[in-house]
N, C-alpha and C positions, 0 to 999 in steps of 0.2 A: 781362328777366330781374329777378325781385324781390327786393329783400334780402336774403331769407331765404336763397334760394337763391345769391346770390352770395358770403353769409357763409360756405356750406358748401362753394362753390367754392373759396371761398380758401384756408379752414383746412383743406382737405384737398389742395389741389392743391399749393400753394405747400412744404410740406415733402416732398411724393412729387418733383416735380418737380424740386426740389434735389436731392435724394438719389439720384436718376438719373444729375445733374448732376456730382456728386460721384463717384459710380461709374464713371462714364465716364471721367473724368478724373483717375481714381489713376495712382499712378506704378507701373511693372511691380515686382511683389514686395512691396505694401504691405499685400496681403490680411492678412496676422497682425497689421500693427501697428496697432490699434485706436486708439492716441492719435493718429495720422497721419489714418486714415479720419474719427475724430469731428471732427478740427481740418480738413479739406478739408469735410466736410458743415455745418458751421458756416460758414466762408466762404460757401460756393453757397447756403444760406439765406439768408444776406444778400445778395447779389449778386440770388438771384431776386425776392427780397421787395421790393428796390429798382426793379427791371426792371417785374416783375409790377404792381406798383400805381403805379408812373408811365406805362406803358403803358394798363392800367386806365382811370385818370382821362382819357387822350387819346380812348381809344375814347366812353368816355361822354359827352365834351364834342362829339365826332362825332356820335354818335347823337342828342345834344339837338337838334344844328345842323341835323340831314338827316336826321329820323326818319322819314319817307314813301317806299315801298317806289321810285317810280319815281326817290329820290334813293340807292339804295343804291350806284349805281357810282360817284359822284363820291366817296360816300362811303367808297367802298374803296380810290382811288385816292389821296385824301388820309393815307388812315390809312396807306398805303404808304410813302407820301413821308415823312410827319410822326415814322411810329413810329422810322424811321431815326437821325432826329434828336433824337430822344428818348433814343432808347436809347444814342446818343453822348452827350449832354451828360449822362444819368444814370450812366455808365461812369466817366466826369471825375470826378463827384460823387464817387459810390462808393469810387472810387482814390484819393480824396486822403486819409483816416483810416488808409487801410491802408498805404500809402508812408508815413506817417508813423511807424507800428507796426513795420510790415515792410520795409524801404527793399528788402531786397535781393531779396526774393520779390515786390515790387512795384514794377518802377520805371519813373515817371514820363517814358518817351520815347513820341515817336510810335507807331514802331515796334510796343511793347508794347500802346499804348492801342487799336493797328489791329486787332491780334489779341484783344484783348479785346471791343471792340465787334462783329468778323465774329463771333465764338463767341456773344456774348450774340444774334444775330439770330435764331440755332436756335430758343430758346425763346423769346423774343421773337413769332416767327412761330406757334409752337404755340399759345400764348397766345391771340393776336388770332384767330386760327382757331377755337377752339376758342368764345369769347365770339360771334365773328358766327353758328358754326353752334348755339349753343344759342339765340340771339336770334330765328335765323331758324323755328328749330323752333317755338317759343314762338307767335310771329307768326301759323305755320303754325295752330297748336292753335287761333288766337285766331278765326283768318279760318275756321275749319272751325266753330266754337261760332257764330260771327255768321251764315255762311249757314244752318246749320241753325236759327238763333233766326228769322232773317229768313223762311225756309219756313215755320216755322211760322204766323207772323205775317200772312205772305201768305195762307196758306191760311185762316186764320182770317178775314181780311178778304172773301178771295173766298166765304166762307160766309156769312158776314153780308149780304153783297149779297144771295146769293141768297135766303135767308131772307128780309129785309128785299121783295124781290121777290115772295114768295108770301106775303108779310102779308096776311090777309083783307083788312082796308082796303084796301091796295092792288089786290086782285083783286078785292073787290066793286065798287069805285067805275069802274077800269076796264072791268067787265064790263059796269055801268050804264050808262056812254058808247060802250062798242061796241054794246049792242044798241039805243040812240037813232040811232046812226047808220047800221046796216045795213038795207038798203034794194036792191032790184035796182038794178044799174046806179049805186050808192053808191062813187063812187071813194073819198070820205073815208074809209070802213069799211074798204076794202082798204089803206089806208094809214098807217091804225092799227093793224091786224095786224101790218102788215110791220114797222112801229117797235118794235113790241112785240118779235117774233122778233129783231131787229136789236140789241135792250138784252139778250136771253137770250144771242145770241151771242157779243157781245164779252165778258161776263162768266166766261164758258166758254173766250174765245180767251187771254182775260189769264193764264189758269193757267198756273202755271212760268214766269213772266215777272216779272224783279226790277225793271223801270220799263218805261217807254212813253213814244214820243215825246207832248210838247202837243198834238200837231195831231189824234193820234188819241184822247187821253182827249175833247177838246172837240167832236169827232165827234159819239163817243157821249154827251155831254152834252147837245147838240143834238137829237138822238134820244131820248134821257131825256126833255129838256123839253117836247119836242114831244109825247110822249104826256099830261103834266102839265097841257100849254095848253090842251088838247083838254078837259079836265073844268073848270081855272081860268079860262080863256079871257082876259079882259083884267085878270082880278083878280091876274095872276102876270104881270108887268113884266120880261123880261129883257135888261140889255146885256152885249154880250161884244165888249171891246176888247183885241186882242192885237198887240204890235210883231211883223211878220214875223219876226224874229231869232229870236223865243224860243220860236217853232212846233218848230224843231228840237230845244230843249231837253227833257229828260225827266222825269217826275213818277212816283210809285207809282200800278198800275193800281187804278183805282177810287174811289183818295181823293180827286177832284176829285167824283166822283159822291156821295162820303160825307158831304162837306160840303154840295152842295147838296139833298139828301135831308134832312138836318139841320134848314136852311131851309125846306123844305116844310114837315117834319112839325111842327116846333115851333113855327110863327108862323101868328098870322092871315091869310088870304087873302082879303078881300073886297071888294064894290065900292067900300064905304066905306073901307077899308083894305087897299088893292093891298099885295101882297106885290113890293117891288122887290129882284131881284138881279142883283148888277153883279160879272161875272169881267173881269180885265184884268190886264195888264203892260204898263205904261207905260216910256219911253223913258229917266227918272229912275231907275227901278228895275227894271233888266232880269232880276234875279235870284231874281225873287218873284213869286207867280200872289197876285194879291189877290181874293179870295171874299168878296164885302158883301153882306149882307140885312139887308132893316128889322128891327128888334128891337119885336116885338108878342107875345109868347110868347100861345101858344092857354092860356084857363081852363078847355078842357072837351074831351074828345077822347081823344086822345092821351095816353099818360101821360108825364111829366117825364122829359126826357132823362139818363142816368146818365153819360155822357162816357165812358164804355166806345169807342164808335168814334174818337172824338178822339184818346184815348188811344192805339190802336191805330197811327193815321197817324203821331202821334208816334214811336212805339217803332220803326216801317217807317223812318222818315227817320231816325234815329238809327242803324240798322243798315245803312243804304244810304252811311253818312258824310257826309250835308248837313252842306253847310257852316256852315249858320245853322239855328236851330231852327225848329219850326212855331211863329207867333206867334199869339197871339190877344187880342182886344181889344173891349169891348163900351162904346161913348160915343156920346152924341148919337141915341142911338135906333137904332144901329148895329150888327151884330155883324160882327166883320173878322175874316178868317183870311188870315196871310200865307204861303204853302206854297212852301217854295223849289225853285228849277228847279236839276235835277240833270244832270250831264254825261252821256253815252250812255256805259252801265256795257260794258265790254272781257271 
């Protein structure tokens, strides 16, 4: 709940609720006695303000301590218990000044305080329910907005992946490779065609999925790299080292492919300067996939990267609620990207 909405809630809610309480608590036959009505409203406004602000502070403290959706039941149970204690303590503190001013109307006895606390719990519950309802509604709107933005980012990533595979350079190189391989009874040609089909198949199957298991993405990456190995041969050297426990973790679909594609597209891969590509998840850092490649930018051919692909990956992981950000570094002739590993989306 934003500060502006909360301020309007306070300025409008406190006078309205105090007026309703004052009207309900008026003695019979007091309708025409406006001084008495006004007095009841002032006293009701005094108590309502105190209860409201005290329980509002309690609610904000618990929300700051337990903000995540899965912590909601715990927060509500604590709110229910602590609200009674806060309301009781506030009743005692608010009654002390009135006891000094109007001792006959505000006796400082245990039965009188219990009646006051019991009565004050009704508006307290109403106020806390309103706060929780408004917070839930804002969370729902935020989640809906995030889902829509994630969908747009996902569609953009899939479109870019398809467009990159339809890039003239990619098709020209692969058609040349295919023409060299195809001979009667040539099994490598058939394998190449099947791998090319598998790449397109995965891109289409990934549509509409927020995350995929790392094992699925790596299987796709191996097929994708096999296509390029047919062209680069020993000029491309790949190392994949993943601890088994990480294979069940999730990544955004095509995010690893984009990083691999960037490495192939923007760096030299020759006999003199082979391109080393490493994908790893280690036991020491099990929450991130490291994609590392030798950094030797091309001086001709492909245009320099604009960074839009990596920006898209960062935005998608932020929308997916990743605990860490996508980190990049370029040192010692290597370009390194650390991709957070996610829990399965429910």
